[in-house]
matplotlib code that plots the C-alpha trace (Angstrom):
import matplotlib.pyplot as plt

x = [15.7, 16.5, 12.9, 11.6, 14.2, 13.1, 9.4, 10.2, 12.1, 9.2, 6.6, 8.5, 9.0, 5.2, 4.2, 6.5, 5.2, 1.6, 2.3, 4.5, 7.6, 6.0, 7.0, 8.6, 9.8, 10.1, 9.9, 11.2, 10.6, 12.9, 16.6, 16.0, 13.7, 16.5, 18.5, 15.7, 15.1, 18.7, 18.9, 17.7, 20.0, 18.1, 15.2, 14.1, 12.9, 14.4, 14.8, 14.3, 14.9, 13.5, 15.1, 12.7, 15.0, 18.1, 21.4, 23.2, 26.4, 24.2, 22.3, 25.5, 26.8, 23.5, 23.4, 27.0, 26.3, 23.1, 24.8, 27.7, 25.2, 23.2, 24.7, 21.4, 19.6, 18.7, 18.8, 16.4, 16.3, 13.5, 15.8, 19.1, 20.6, 19.9, 21.6, 24.5, 25.3, 25.3, 28.5, 27.4, 27.1, 24.0, 21.7, 18.7, 16.6, 12.9, 11.0, 7.6, 4.9, 1.8, -1.5, -1.4, -5.1, -5.6, -3.6, -5.1, -3.1, -4.3, -3.3, -4.6, -3.3, -3.6, -0.5, 0.7, 3.4, 2.8, 4.7, 3.3, 5.2, 6.7, 7.6, 11.2, 14.3, 15.7, 12.6, 13.3, 10.3, 12.4, 14.0, 10.5, 9.4, 12.6, 12.1, 8.5, 9.7, 12.6, 10.3, 7.5, 5.1, 2.7, 3.1, 0.6, 2.1, 0.5, 1.8, 1.7, 3.3, 6.8, 7.9, 11.0, 9.5, 12.6, 12.5, 8.8, 8.9, 12.2, 12.6, 9.4, 6.6, 8.1, 8.3, 4.8, 3.5, 4.9, 2.4, 3.2, 2.8, -0.4, -0.1, -3.1, -1.9, -2.4, -4.3, -6.5, -5.2, -8.3, -7.6, -4.0, -4.8, -6.5, -3.8, -1.1, -3.3, -4.1, -0.5, 1.7, 4.7]
y = [-2.0, 0.5, 0.5, 1.3, 4.1, 5.6, 5.3, 7.0, 9.8, 10.4, 10.2, 12.7, 15.2, 14.9, 15.5, 18.5, 20.0, 19.5, 21.2, 23.9, 22.8, 24.2, 21.7, 22.3, 18.7, 15.7, 12.7, 9.5, 6.0, 3.8, 4.2, 3.5, 6.6, 8.9, 8.8, 10.2, 12.9, 13.9, 14.3, 17.8, 19.8, 23.0, 22.0, 24.6, 22.1, 19.7, 16.0, 13.6, 9.8, 7.4, 4.0, 1.2, -1.7, -3.0, -1.1, -3.1, -2.3, -1.5, 1.0, 2.6, 3.0, 4.5, 7.0, 8.0, 8.5, 10.5, 12.8, 13.4, 14.6, 16.6, 17.2, 18.8, 15.4, 14.3, 10.6, 9.4, 6.1, 4.4, 2.5, 3.2, 0.0, 1.2, 4.5, 2.9, 0.7, 3.5, 5.6, 9.0, 12.5, 14.4, 11.4, 11.6, 9.1, 9.6, 6.9, 5.9, 7.6, 5.7, 6.6, 4.5, 4.9, 2.6, -0.1, -0.5, -2.6, -6.2, -7.6, -11.1, -11.8, -15.2, -17.5, -17.1, -14.9, -12.6, -11.4, -8.8, -7.2, -7.7, -11.4, -11.0, -12.6, -9.2, -8.4, -11.5, -13.7, -16.9, -15.7, -15.1, -18.7, -20.0, -18.1, -19.5, -23.0, -22.7, -21.2, -23.8, -21.1, -20.9, -18.0, -16.2, -14.6, -11.8, -10.5, -10.7, -13.6, -12.2, -11.3, -13.4, -16.8, -18.7, -17.5, -18.1, -21.7, -22.9, -21.2, -19.7, -21.9, -25.1, -23.2, -21.9, -25.4, -26.4, -27.3, -24.3, -21.7, -20.1, -18.1, -15.8, -13.8, -10.1, -8.5, -5.5, -2.4, -2.2, -5.7, -5.1, -3.7, -6.9, -9.0, -7.3, -7.0, -10.7, -11.8, -12.6, -11.0]
z = [-12.8, -15.5, -16.5, -13.1, -12.7, -16.1, -15.0, -11.7, -13.5, -15.9, -13.1, -11.0, -13.9, -14.7, -11.1, -10.7, -14.0, -12.7, -9.4, -10.9, -9.0, -5.9, -3.3, 0.1, 0.5, -1.7, 0.6, -1.1, 0.4, -1.6, -2.5, -6.2, -6.4, -5.4, -8.6, -10.9, -8.3, -8.6, -12.3, -12.0, -9.7, -9.5, -7.3, -4.8, -2.3, 0.2, -0.6, 2.2, 1.8, 4.4, 4.6, 5.2, 4.6, 6.3, 5.6, 2.9, 1.0, -2.0, 0.1, 1.3, -2.3, -3.5, -0.6, -1.2, -4.9, -4.2, -1.6, -4.0, -6.6, -4.1, -0.6, 0.6, 0.7, 4.2, 4.7, 7.4, 9.2, 11.1, 13.5, 15.3, 13.8, 10.3, 11.0, 12.8, 9.8, 7.2, 7.2, 6.0, 7.6, 8.4, 8.8, 11.0, 12.9, 12.7, 14.5, 13.2, 15.1, 16.1, 17.7, 20.9, 21.4, 18.4, 20.2, 23.7, 26.2, 26.7, 30.1, 29.2, 25.7, 24.1, 24.2, 20.6, 19.2, 16.2, 13.2, 10.7, 7.9, 4.5, 4.3, 3.2, 4.8, 5.8, 8.0, 10.2, 9.6, 9.7, 12.9, 14.4, 13.4, 14.9, 18.2, 18.4, 17.9, 20.4, 23.0, 22.3, 21.3, 18.4, 16.0, 13.7, 10.7, 8.7, 5.4, 1.6, -0.2, -1.1, -4.6, -4.2, -5.3, -4.4, -0.8, -0.6, -2.1, -0.7, 2.7, 4.0, 2.8, 4.3, 7.7, 7.6, 7.1, 10.5, 13.3, 15.5, 12.6, 11.4, 8.2, 7.8, 4.7, 4.3, 7.1, 6.6, 8.5, 10.7, 12.0, 12.9, 16.4, 17.5, 15.8, 18.0, 21.1, 21.2, 20.8, 23.8, 21.9]

ax = plt.figure().add_subplot(projection="3d")
ax.plot(x, y, z, "-o")
ax.set_aspect("equal")
plt.show()
């Protein structure tokens, strides 16, 4: 929204003033944060944008606009499919790194499937529920109730009330290892 863009612009300017513009990298995690970062063209630091959401036409247009304002921006993607669907030059793929010691292998998992993440349509929660149903598996779902009330009430909530679905809500980070480890997939 225009208000959030204005807030981001003010927050960025205040932060830069506080640190004396002494940054090496400004790493942004949402496409809407990029425009306020581009209003000033004389930054002496690199701007990196990491895409966390599926590549949409809106995303494509925003990246094109950002790069036209500042060709030094490095767009980064977390998955190959995201990068493949965005048609711009100089994009990079930086896969999420995880400490595997925090997620020990379990050779005797329970029989349920698991889904953890933002409960938005684009992340595939409905597909995960469908896969569980088609394969006759139970599924445990962890995540916050989504901001999109229409999606929550009309699409997701009826599915999570099904017999094979267990919705556990938001899960604390320290419980995620067991959540993944206990799941069959």
